[in-house]
C-alpha positions as CSV (number, residue, x, y, z in Angstrom):
1,G,-62.2,-26.9,-34.2
2,I,-61.3,-24.1,-31.8
3,V,-58.9,-24.9,-29.0
4,R,-59.0,-22.7,-26.0
5,Q,-57.9,-22.9,-22.3
6,Y,-60.2,-21.8,-19.5
7,S,-59.7,-21.7,-15.8
8,L,-61.7,-23.9,-13.5
9,S,-63.6,-21.9,-10.9
10,N,-65.1,-24.6,-8.7
11,D,-63.5,-26.2,-5.7
12,P,-60.8,-28.7,-6.9
13,A,-62.4,-31.3,-4.6
14,E,-65.4,-31.4,-6.9
15,A,-64.1,-34.2,-9.2
16,H,-67.5,-34.7,-10.9
17,R,-67.6,-31.5,-12.9
18,Y,-65.7,-28.6,-14.4
19,V,-67.1,-25.1,-13.9
20,I,-65.7,-22.3,-16.1
21,G,-66.6,-18.7,-16.6
22,V,-66.3,-17.3,-20.2
23,L,-66.7,-13.5,-20.8
24,L,-68.4,-12.5,-24.0
25,D,-65.8,-10.3,-25.5
26,S,-66.5,-8.2,-28.7
27,R,-62.8,-8.5,-29.5
28,S,-62.9,-12.3,-29.2
29,R,-60.9,-14.3,-31.7
30,G,-63.7,-16.9,-31.8
31,G,-63.5,-18.7,-28.4
32,S,-65.9,-16.7,-26.3
33,R,-68.4,-16.1,-29.1
34,A,-68.5,-19.8,-29.8
35,V,-69.2,-20.6,-26.2
36,H,-72.0,-17.9,-25.9
37,E,-73.5,-18.3,-29.3
38,Q,-73.1,-21.9,-30.4
39,L,-72.9,-24.1,-27.3
40,A,-76.1,-25.7,-26.1
41,P,-77.1,-28.3,-23.5
42,G,-76.4,-31.8,-24.7
43,Q,-73.5,-30.9,-26.9
44,T,-70.3,-32.9,-26.4
45,L,-66.9,-31.1,-26.1
46,Q,-63.4,-32.6,-26.1
47,V,-61.4,-31.6,-23.0
48,S,-58.0,-32.4,-21.6
49,A,-57.1,-33.0,-18.0
50,P,-56.6,-29.9,-16.0
51,K,-53.1,-28.4,-15.7
52,N,-52.2,-26.2,-12.7
53,H,-49.5,-23.6,-13.4
54,F,-50.9,-21.3,-10.7
55,P,-51.0,-23.4,-7.5
56,L,-51.5,-22.4,-3.9
57,A,-48.3,-22.5,-1.8
58,A,-48.6,-25.2,0.8
59,Q,-46.3,-23.3,3.2
60,A,-48.4,-20.1,3.2
61,R,-49.8,-19.2,6.6
62,R,-52.1,-16.7,5.1
63,S,-53.2,-16.0,1.5
64,L,-54.1,-12.7,-0.1
65,L,-56.1,-13.2,-3.3
66,I,-56.4,-10.4,-5.8
67,A,-58.6,-10.6,-9.0
68,G,-59.3,-8.2,-11.8
69,G,-62.3,-8.7,-14.1
70,I,-62.6,-12.3,-15.5
71,G,-59.4,-13.1,-13.7
72,I,-61.7,-14.1,-10.8
73,T,-62.1,-17.6,-12.2
74,P,-58.9,-19.2,-11.0
75,I,-58.9,-17.0,-7.9
76,L,-62.4,-18.2,-7.0
77,A,-61.2,-21.9,-7.1
78,M,-58.4,-20.9,-4.7
79,A,-60.9,-19.2,-2.4
80,R,-63.1,-22.2,-2.3
81,Q,-60.3,-24.6,-1.6
82,L,-58.9,-22.3,1.2
83,A,-62.4,-22.0,2.7
84,R,-62.8,-25.8,2.6
85,D,-59.5,-26.2,4.4
86,D,-60.4,-23.5,7.0
87,A,-57.3,-21.5,6.0
88,D,-56.7,-17.9,6.6
89,F,-57.3,-15.8,3.5
90,E,-58.7,-12.6,2.1
91,L,-60.1,-11.9,-1.4
92,H,-60.1,-8.5,-3.2
93,Y,-62.0,-8.4,-6.5
94,A,-61.7,-5.3,-8.7
95,A,-63.7,-4.6,-11.9
96,S,-64.7,-1.6,-14.0
97,S,-68.4,-2.0,-13.0
98,A,-70.5,-4.1,-10.8
99,E,-72.2,-5.6,-13.9
100,R,-68.8,-7.0,-15.0
101,M,-68.2,-8.9,-11.8
102,A,-68.7,-12.5,-12.7
103,F,-69.7,-14.8,-9.8
104,R,-70.3,-11.8,-7.4
105,A,-73.7,-13.2,-6.2
106,E,-72.1,-16.5,-5.5
107,I,-69.3,-14.9,-3.5
108,E,-71.7,-12.7,-1.5
109,S,-73.8,-15.8,-0.6
110,S,-70.9,-18.0,0.4
111,A,-69.9,-18.9,3.9
112,W,-66.7,-16.9,3.5
113,A,-68.3,-13.7,2.2
114,G,-67.0,-11.8,5.2
115,V,-63.4,-12.0,3.8
116,A,-64.4,-10.9,0.3
117,H,-64.0,-7.2,-0.7
118,F,-65.3,-5.7,-4.0
119,H,-63.6,-2.6,-5.6
120,V,-65.6,-0.7,-8.2
121,G,-65.6,3.0,-9.1
122,D,-65.0,5.1,-5.9
123,T,-63.8,2.0,-4.0
124,R,-60.8,1.5,-6.4
125,L,-58.3,-1.0,-5.1
126,D,-55.2,0.6,-3.5
127,V,-52.7,-2.1,-4.2
128,E,-49.8,-0.3,-2.5
129,A,-51.6,0.1,0.8
130,L,-53.1,-3.4,0.7
131,L,-49.7,-5.0,0.3
132,A,-48.0,-2.8,2.8
133,A,-50.5,-4.0,5.5
134,Q,-49.5,-7.6,5.1
135,D,-47.0,-9.4,7.3
136,A,-44.0,-11.5,6.2
137,H,-46.0,-14.8,6.2
138,V,-48.5,-13.8,3.6
139,H,-48.5,-15.1,0.0
140,V,-50.2,-13.0,-2.6
141,Y,-52.0,-14.4,-5.7
142,V,-53.1,-12.1,-8.5
143,C,-54.9,-12.8,-11.8
144,G,-56.3,-10.3,-14.2
145,P,-55.2,-7.6,-16.7
146,K,-51.5,-6.9,-17.2
147,R,-51.8,-3.5,-15.6
148,L,-53.1,-5.0,-12.3
149,I,-50.4,-7.7,-12.3
150,D,-47.8,-5.0,-13.0
151,A,-49.1,-2.9,-10.2
152,V,-48.9,-5.8,-7.7
153,T,-45.4,-7.0,-8.9
154,D,-44.1,-3.4,-8.9
155,A,-45.4,-2.8,-5.4
156,V,-44.0,-6.0,-3.9
157,K,-40.6,-5.1,-5.3
158,R,-40.7,-1.6,-3.8
159,Q,-41.8,-3.2,-0.5
160,G,-39.1,-5.9,-0.5
161,W,-41.3,-9.0,-0.7
162,A,-39.5,-12.3,-1.3
163,G,-40.2,-13.5,-4.8
164,E,-41.5,-16.9,-3.7
165,R,-44.4,-15.2,-1.9
166,V,-45.7,-13.6,-5.1
167,H,-47.8,-15.6,-7.6
168,H,-49.6,-14.4,-10.7
169,E,-51.3,-15.6,-13.9
170,F,-52.0,-13.4,-16.9
171,F,-55.4,-13.4,-18.6
172,A,-54.4,-11.3,-21.6
173,G,-51.3,-10.7,-23.7
174,A,-49.1,-7.7,-23.8
175,E,-50.1,-4.7,-26.0
176,P,-49.4,-5.4,-29.7
177,P,-46.4,-3.6,-31.2
178,A,-46.9,-0.4,-33.1
179,P,-47.4,-0.7,-36.9
180,G,-44.0,-1.1,-38.7
181,Q,-42.2,-2.7,-35.7
182,N,-42.4,-6.2,-37.0
183,G,-39.7,-7.5,-39.3
184,A,-39.7,-10.5,-41.6
185,F,-37.6,-13.5,-40.8
186,E,-37.2,-17.2,-41.6
187,I,-37.8,-20.4,-39.7
188,Q,-35.9,-23.5,-40.4
189,L,-37.4,-26.8,-39.4
190,A,-34.4,-28.8,-37.9
191,R,-35.7,-32.3,-38.6
192,S,-36.6,-31.7,-42.3
193,G,-34.4,-28.7,-43.2
194,R,-37.4,-26.8,-44.7
195,I,-37.3,-23.0,-44.7
196,I,-40.5,-21.2,-44.0
197,P,-40.6,-17.4,-44.5
198,V,-42.5,-15.3,-41.9
199,A,-43.8,-12.1,-43.3
200,A,-43.9,-8.9,-41.2
201,D,-47.7,-9.0,-41.1
202,R,-47.9,-12.7,-40.0
203,T,-47.1,-14.5,-36.8
204,A,-44.7,-17.4,-36.8
205,A,-47.6,-19.7,-35.8
206,E,-49.6,-18.5,-38.7
207,A,-46.7,-19.1,-41.1
208,L,-46.1,-22.6,-39.7
209,I,-49.7,-23.7,-39.8
210,A,-50.1,-22.4,-43.4
211,A,-47.1,-24.4,-44.4
212,G,-48.7,-27.6,-43.0
213,V,-46.6,-27.9,-39.8
214,P,-48.6,-29.4,-36.9
215,L,-48.7,-26.7,-34.2
216,L,-51.2,-26.6,-31.4
217,T,-52.3,-23.1,-30.4
218,S,-54.8,-21.8,-27.9
219,C,-54.6,-18.2,-26.5
220,E,-52.6,-16.8,-29.5
221,Q,-51.4,-14.1,-27.1
222,G,-48.4,-15.7,-25.4
223,V,-50.0,-16.3,-22.0
224,C,-50.9,-20.0,-22.0
225,G,-47.7,-21.8,-23.3
226,T,-49.6,-24.2,-25.5
227,C,-47.5,-23.4,-28.6
228,L,-44.2,-23.3,-26.7
229,T,-41.5,-24.6,-29.2
230,P,-37.8,-25.5,-28.7
231,V,-35.3,-23.2,-30.4
232,L,-32.0,-24.8,-31.5
233,A,-30.4,-21.7,-33.1
234,G,-31.0,-18.0,-33.6
235,E,-32.2,-15.4,-31.1
236,P,-36.0,-15.1,-30.4
237,E,-37.6,-11.7,-29.7
238,H,-39.8,-12.7,-26.8
239,R,-43.2,-11.0,-26.6
240,D,-45.0,-13.5,-24.4
241,L,-46.1,-13.3,-20.8
242,Y,-45.7,-17.0,-20.1
243,L,-41.9,-17.6,-19.8
244,T,-40.1,-16.1,-16.9
245,P,-37.3,-13.5,-17.6
246,E,-34.7,-16.3,-16.9
247,E,-36.4,-18.6,-19.3
248,Q,-36.6,-15.9,-22.0
249,A,-32.9,-15.1,-21.5
250,A,-32.0,-18.7,-22.1
251,N,-33.4,-18.4,-25.7
252,D,-33.9,-22.1,-26.1
253,Q,-37.7,-21.9,-26.5
254,F,-40.3,-19.4,-27.7
255,T,-44.0,-18.9,-28.3
256,P,-44.6,-18.6,-32.0
257,C,-48.1,-17.2,-31.6
258,C,-46.7,-13.8,-30.7
259,S,-42.9,-13.8,-30.4
260,R,-40.6,-13.1,-33.3
261,S,-36.9,-13.2,-34.1
262,R,-34.0,-10.8,-33.6
263,S,-31.9,-12.9,-35.9
264,P,-32.6,-13.4,-39.7
265,R,-33.4,-17.1,-39.0
266,L,-34.7,-19.3,-36.2
267,V,-34.0,-23.0,-36.2
268,L,-36.9,-24.8,-34.5
269,D,-37.0,-28.4,-33.3
270,L,-39.9,-29.2,-35.6
271,A,-40.3,-31.6,-38.6
């Protein structure tokens, strides 16, 4: 079956249910279409316990929440938790059109609607000005397209924000490389010694799975970390948005769903 990861959008205090928002995407690799076209009330799904790689900072005196498109889902959970805790926060939600603003009606009818701001068309979000207006005690949280996250991270660098005050989560992978930029390489499985070739037109994950190697994948874009695999030798070419620059520089793990190899062979800690 299809394995996918989705953000929970309800208040974390609601332990009796999981609420997710799934955008129907024409470019879907199967996950969103399956949810919209195949799921029906009464069906049973297998789920794992939630993982939180994008937590609120306990020390923040004020929180600035920024969402782009379907990136609203984890941000909405944060807003609901902050509102329940009577914390100081502000939400800015940007989308290409009002029709593509998931959960807008719920936000507008919430008790905290007064701190929510919507940015569509002529009211485009001015990231630079918004961040410049914040004081040194504010933590910013952003989730959405890479261009939005890049705009926020670039602005905070220019404005001298401390790194620990900036939190982000990607919802889509980086742009794919231009045709001809991928090279073939080999993977050696350290525990068995097997050599698996990875053609230029296949991902390492595809080659491993085709060879019968158990490998769990989810996003297939390098944003969720599900397929993260230890590297014992060789130099990966990191194309993910999951590992930090420091983790990528260590070259001791990589995401085979999208990353490749700079060296002719990678030795992975797999059987």
